[in-house]
C-alpha positions in Angstrom: -40.1 -17.8 2.9 -38.3 -19.5 5.9 -41.8 -20.2 7.5 -42.9 -22.0 4.3 -39.8 -24.2 4.4 -40.4 -25.2 8.0 -44.0 -26.0 7.3 -43.3 -28.0 4.1 -42.9 -31.4 5.8 -39.4 -32.1 4.5 -36.8 -33.5 7.0 -34.8 -30.7 8.6 -31.7 -30.8 10.8 -31.2 -27.5 12.6 -28.0 -26.1 14.0 -29.1 -23.1 16.1 -26.9 -20.2 17.2 -27.4 -21.4 20.8 -25.3 -24.5 19.9 -22.8 -22.9 17.4 -22.2 -19.5 18.9 -19.3 -20.6 21.1 -17.3 -22.7 18.6 -14.4 -20.3 18.6 -11.1 -21.3 16.9 -8.7 -20.0 19.5 -5.0 -19.4 19.2 -3.7 -23.0 19.8 -6.1 -24.3 17.1 -5.2 -21.4 14.7 -1.5 -22.1 15.2 -2.0 -25.7 14.3 -4.1 -24.8 11.3 -1.6 -22.2 9.9 1.4 -24.4 10.6 0.1 -26.9 8.0 1.1 -24.4 5.2 -1.0 -26.1 2.5 -2.6 -24.3 -0.4 -6.0 -24.3 1.5 -4.7 -23.2 4.9 -2.7 -20.4 3.3 -5.9 -19.1 1.8 -7.7 -19.5 5.1 -4.9 -17.6 6.9 -5.0 -14.8 4.4 -8.8 -14.3 4.8 -8.3 -14.5 8.6 -5.7 -11.7 8.6 -7.7 -9.5 6.2 -10.8 -10.0 8.5 -8.9 -8.3 11.3 -10.7 -9.8 14.3 -9.4 -12.3 16.9 -11.5 -15.5 17.1 -13.5 -17.0 14.2 -16.6 -18.9 15.1 -17.6 -22.1 13.2 -21.3 -21.4 12.7 -21.4 -22.6 9.1 -18.8 -25.4 9.3 -21.0 -27.2 11.9 -24.1 -26.8 9.8 -22.2 -28.3 6.8 -20.7 -31.1 9.0 -24.2 -32.1 10.2 -25.1 -33.0 6.6 -22.9 -36.1 6.9 -21.5 -36.4 10.4 -23.7 -36.0 13.6 -21.6 -37.8 16.2 -20.5 -34.6 18.0 -24.0 -33.3 18.8 -27.0 -34.5 20.8 -30.4 -33.9 19.2 -34.0 -33.3 20.2 -37.1 -33.6 18.0 -39.0 -30.3 18.2 -41.7 -28.3 16.5 -40.1 -25.2 15.0 -41.6 -22.2 13.2 -40.9 -18.6 12.3 -42.9 -15.8 14.0 -44.0 -12.5 12.5 -40.8 -10.8 13.6 -38.6 -13.4 11.9 -37.6 -15.2 15.0 -37.1 -19.0 15.2 -39.4 -20.4 17.9 -40.5 -23.8 19.3 -44.0 -24.7 20.0 -46.5 -27.6 20.7 -47.3 -28.3 17.0 -46.2 -31.2 14.8 -42.6 -32.2 15.1 -40.7 -31.0 12.0 -37.0 -30.6 13.0 -34.1 -32.5 14.6 -32.4 -29.8 16.5 -28.7 -30.0 17.7 -29.1 -29.0 21.3 -25.5 -29.6 22.6 -22.1 -30.2 21.1 -18.8 -31.6 22.2 -16.8 -28.4 21.3 -13.3 -29.8 21.7 -14.0 -33.0 19.8 -15.7 -31.2 16.9 -13.0 -28.6 16.5 -10.3 -31.2 16.5 -12.2 -33.3 14.0 -12.6 -30.2 11.8 -8.9 -29.4 12.1 -7.9 -33.0 11.2 -9.9 -32.8 7.9 -8.6 -29.3 6.9 -4.9 -30.0 7.8 -5.0 -33.4 6.0 -6.2 -31.9 2.7 -3.1 -31.2 0.6 0.7 -31.1 1.3 2.9 -28.4 2.8 4.0 -25.9 0.1 7.6 -24.8 0.7 9.0 -21.4 -0.4 12.1 -21.4 -2.5 15.4 -19.9 -1.4 15.8 -16.4 -2.8 18.1 -15.8 -5.8 19.9 -12.7 -7.2 21.5 -11.7 -3.9 22.3 -8.0 -3.5 23.1 -5.7 -0.6 21.8 -2.6 1.1 23.5 0.6 0.0 23.7 4.2 1.4 20.9 6.6 0.6 23.4 9.0 -0.8 22.7 12.8 -1.2 19.8 14.8 -2.5 18.1 12.7 -5.3 18.2 13.8 -8.9 14.5 13.1 -9.1 11.9 11.5 -6.8 9.6 9.3 -8.9 7.1 8.4 -6.2 6.7 8.0 -2.4 4.3 6.5 0.1 4.5 7.2 3.9 1.1 5.5 4.8 0.2 8.4 7.0 -2.8 9.4 4.9 -5.4 7.7 2.8 -4.5 9.7 -0.4 -3.1 6.6 -2.1 -4.8 3.9 -0.1 -6.6 2.4 -3.1 -3.2 1.6 -4.5 -2.1 -0.5 -1.5 -2.1 -3.8 -3.4 -1.1 -5.9 -0.5 -0.8 -5.1 3.2 -2.9 -3.4 5.9 -2.4 -0.2 7.9 -0.5 -0.5 11.2 -0.7 2.2 13.9 0.7 0.4 17.0 4.2 -0.5 15.9 5.5 2.5 13.8 8.9 4.1 13.3 9.9 7.2 15.3 7.9 10.2 14.1 5.6 8.0 12.1 1.8 7.8 12.4 1.1 4.7 10.4 3.0 2.1 8.4 2.0 -1.0 6.4 2.0 -4.6 7.8 2.6 -7.4 5.3 -0.2 -9.9 4.7 -0.3 -13.2 2.8 -0.4 -13.1 -0.9 0.9 -15.0 -3.9 3.8 -13.8 -5.9 2.6 -11.0 -8.3 5.0 -12.4 -10.9 2.6 -14.9 -12.6 5.2 -15.7 -15.4 8.3 -16.7 -13.6 7.4 -16.4 -9.9 6.4 -19.4 -7.8 2.6 -19.0 -7.7 2.0 -22.4 -5.9 3.0 -21.0 -2.5 2.3 -17.9 -0.5 4.5 -15.1 0.8 3.9 -12.2 3.2 4.2 -9.0 1.3 3.7 -5.2 1.2 2.9 -4.0 -2.4 2.3 -0.4 -3.5 1.3 0.7 -6.9 2.8 4.1 -7.9 0.1 5.5 -10.2 0.5 6.6 -13.0 3.5 4.5 -13.7 6.5 6.9 -13.8 9.5 6.4 -16.1 12.8 5.7 -14.5 16.2 7.5 -14.7 19.6 5.9 -15.3 20.3 5.2 -11.6 17.1 4.1 -9.9 17.2 3.5 -6.2 14.5 2.5 -3.6 14.7 3.7 -0.1 12.4 2.4 2.7 12.0 1.8 6.4 11.5 -1.7 7.5 11.1 -3.9 10.6 11.5 -7.7 10.2 10.8 -10.6 12.6 11.3 -14.3 12.0 13.6 -14.0 9.1 16.7 -12.1 7.9 15.8 -12.4 4.2 13.7 -10.1 2.0 12.9 -9.9 -1.7 12.4 -6.5 -3.4 10.6 -6.6 -6.7 9.4 -4.2 -9.3 7.0 -4.6 -12.3 7.9 -3.1 -15.7 5.0 -1.6 -17.5 7.3 -1.1 -20.5 8.3 -4.8 -20.8 5.4 -6.5 -19.0 7.5 -8.5 -16.6 8.9 -8.4 -13.0 12.5 -8.2 -11.8 13.8 -8.6 -8.3 16.8 -8.7 -6.0 17.1 -10.5 -2.7 18.7 -9.5 0.7 20.2 -11.8 3.3 21.5 -11.0 6.8 19.0 -8.2 7.3 18.7 -6.9 10.9 15.6 -8.0 12.8 13.3 -6.7 15.5 14.1 -3.0 15.1 13.1 -0.2 12.7 15.9 0.5 10.2 16.5 2.4 6.9 17.2 0.3 3.8 18.2 1.4 0.3 18.7 -0.9 -2.7 20.1 -0.3 -6.2 17.1 -1.2 -8.5 19.4 -1.5 -11.6 20.7 -4.7 -10.0 17.4 -6.5 -10.4 16.9 -9.4 -12.7 14.1 -11.7 -13.7 14.1 -15.1 -11.9 15.8 -16.8 -14.9 18.3 -14.0 -15.3 16.9 -12.7 -18.5 15.5 -9.3 -19.4 18.5 -7.1 -18.7 18.8 -4.3 -16.1 16.2 -1.7 -15.3 16.8 1.0 -18.0 16.4 4.8 -18.3 12.9 5.8 -19.5 11.4 2.4 -18.6 8.0 2.8 -17.0 7.4 0.8 -13.8 4.5 -0.2 -11.7 4.1 -2.2 -8.5 6.8 -1.9 -5.8 6.9 -5.1 -3.9 8.5 -6.4 -0.6 8.3 -10.2 0.1 9.3 -12.3 3.1 8.7 -15.9 4.2 5.0 -16.5 5.0 5.8 -17.4 8.6 7.7 -14.1 9.2 6.5 -10.6 9.9 7.3 -7.4 7.9 6.5 -3.7 8.4 7.2 -1.2 5.7 7.1 2.6 5.8 8.4 5.7 4.0 8.9 4.2 0.5 10.8 6.5 -1.8 11.6 5.5 -5.4 14.2 7.9 -6.8 17.1 8.5 -9.1 20.5 8.7 -7.3 22.2 12.0 -6.5 24.4 13.6 -9.0 28.2 13.3 -8.5 29.4 16.0 -6.1 25.9 16.6 -4.6 26.3 18.2 -1.2 22.6 18.5 0.0 21.5 15.6 2.3 18.7 13.2 1.4 15.2 14.6 2.4 14.1 13.7 5.9 10.5 13.4 4.6 8.7 13.8 1.3 5.3 15.6 1.2 4.7 15.8 -2.6 6.3 15.1 -5.9 5.0 16.5 -9.2 6.2 14.7 -12.3 3.9 15.2 -15.3 5.5 12.6 -17.7 2.5 10.1 -17.4 -1.1 10.6 -16.3 -3.6 13.3 -17.1 -4.2 16.7 -15.8 -7.3 16.7 -13.6 -7.1 13.0 -12.9 -3.7 11.9 -11.7 -2.5 15.5 -11.6 -5.4 17.7 -10.4 -5.0 21.5 -10.3 -4.8 24.5 -12.7 -2.1 24.1 -15.4 -1.6 22.5 -18.8 0.6 19.4 -19.4 2.8 19.9 -22.5 5.3 17.5 -24.3 8.9 18.5 -24.4 10.3 19.3 -27.9 12.0 16.4 -29.6 14.3 14.7 -29.1 13.7 15.1 -25.4 11.1 12.7 -24.0 8.2 13.2 -21.6 6.3 16.2 -20.4 6.1 19.3 -18.1 3.4 21.7 -16.6 2.7 25.1 -18.1 1.0 28.1 -16.4 -2.6 29.0 -17.4 -4.9 32.0 -16.9 -8.1 31.2 -15.0 -10.8 33.8 -15.8 -9.4 37.4 -15.5 -6.7 36.4 -13.0 -3.0 36.5 -13.6 -1.2 33.4 -14.9 -1.0 30.6 -12.3 0.1 27.0 -11.7 -1.9 25.4 -8.9 -0.9 21.9 -8.0 -3.4 19.9 -5.9 -1.7 17.5 -3.5 -4.8 15.2 -3.8 -5.4 15.4 -0.1 -4.1 17.0 3.1 -0.7 16.4 4.5 0.6 17.4 7.9 3.1 20.3 8.1 4.9 20.5 11.4 8.3 21.7 10.5 10.1 24.0 7.9 9.9 22.6 4.4 11.6 23.3 1.1 10.2 23.2 -2.4 12.6 22.2 -5.2 11.5 22.6 -8.9 12.9 22.9 -12.3 11.6 25.8 -14.3 11.7 27.9 -17.5 10.4 31.5 -17.0 9.5 34.1 -19.7 8.2 37.7 -19.4 9.4 38.2 -15.8 12.1 37.3 -13.3 9.8 37.1 -10.3 7.4 34.3 -9.1 5.3 34.1 -5.9 5.3 30.6 -4.5 2.8 29.4 -2.0 2.1 26.2 0.0 -1.3 26.2 1.8 -4.7 24.7 2.4 -7.5 25.7 0.1 -10.2 24.9 2.7 -8.7 26.6 5.8 -7.0 29.4 3.8 -3.7 28.8 5.6 -0.9 29.8 3.4 2.9 30.2 3.5 4.4 32.6 0.8 7.8 33.0 -0.7 8.7 35.8 -3.2 11.4 34.5 -5.6 13.2 37.4 -7.4 16.0 37.8 -9.9 15.3 34.4 -11.4 16.9 33.2 -14.7 14.8 33.7 -17.8 14.3 31.9 -21.0 16.2 28.7 -20.1 15.6 25.6 -18.1 17.2 25.8 -14.6 16.2 24.9 -11.0 15.7 26.6 -7.7 14.5 25.9 -4.1 12.1 27.9 -2.0 12.0 27.6 1.8 9.0 27.9 4.1 8.8 28.3 7.9 5.8 28.0 10.1 4.6 31.1 11.8 5.7 31.6 15.4 3.5 29.5 17.7 2.2 27.2 15.0 2.9 23.6 16.0 1.1 21.7 13.3 -1.2 22.4 10.3 -2.2 20.8 7.1 -1.6 21.7 3.5 -3.2 20.5 0.3 -1.8 22.6 -2.6 1.2 24.4 -4.1 0.7 27.6 -6.2 3.0 29.6 -8.5 1.7 33.1 -9.2 2.9 35.3 -12.0 2.4 38.9 -13.3 0.3 39.4 -16.4 2.1 38.5 -19.6 4.5 36.1 -18.0 4.7 32.3 -18.5 6.2 29.5 -16.4 7.0 26.0 -17.2 7.9 23.6 -14.3 8.9 20.0 -13.8 10.3 17.6 -11.1 8.5 19.4 -8.3 9.5 18.1 -4.8 8.1 19.4 -1.5 10.1 17.9 1.4 11.5 18.3 4.9 15.3 18.9 4.6 17.6 16.2 5.8 20.5 16.8 8.2 
């Protein structure tokens, strides 16, 4: 097809790779481009950051420019055709192309930059409203609704904004999330005419909140001391946020905020309420700043008088209020609704084939185990007072077992099982949690939390 075009007799201006391959937009030019902060340059900067390489080359912009501006190139009339291998070659035949043989690189790139930067006006970002403050994490949470530590790809498809970062991570971390440019996800009352740098995580399948919702996270800021924390309500269909000022910069720190202090931009909507389902968890900063986020934990605050410390790390949380068994909650069990007037759902044991009753919770992927862990869960047990609890790996057959005896029967209560790695084991991976019962017994569980104890 290309050979037919070159042989057609139509006038052709050709910009070959020999001429365009060195038109790199290097850092000084990129800094000038991105400093314009127009609607167009924001979009270009966003694509550049998502691309993930260092120096873009202006192959196509030069070809487009030659349609109407040839002053930066010197041309030669040549006979050009396409050989049987698809290569562009010159020959002794009839002249059919004006070929750009050389280019004034610096002049062309500056001309290109002038056109881009002049298109549109600088788009400022508004000062944050609804100021709040960081608060202590407090003790062991009443419930952990969701978490993301960015160390695995288990939930990677729900990283709505941001990209993995492995070079600058907090102590003991393997990967965190670096903010990238995006518009405000609040398309009702947010400022969608400008851009922000943001990390956004979607906690599928939209858990319902408790009465005292908190958000804990690790962060590292550079270039600003301001941050906006935002949450989307599935129940109400709108966003709320709170803002922070005077935040420490250039070092990894822990932050916790009271999500019940969030408001809509115009102050309407009321506070985040118990049983309200939420979606995207969002962190925004100025587009010229840098933000790293790790170890996001959305939870309900500790009960009054709680003595246990906040978990050092979360490996799994099993809440069955929303989502389906087999999809959001893979494993062997049945999801059942609580009797009215109580809301939401729990998991019930099942019998698979001729085996004894079991609840097997898949962790949806492998997580690293390198230290003692504890498993907290609420339960209602009938037909026995003993349960065998296991954490392990279905593929490698690695398993840690704990026999729980003299458990309460026929009422909802809670307990914790502890697991230690065998002597000499430095690190392994686990991907499931199992509860095994004797024949004739039945187990209901809820609010499952596998975690590394805090200090």
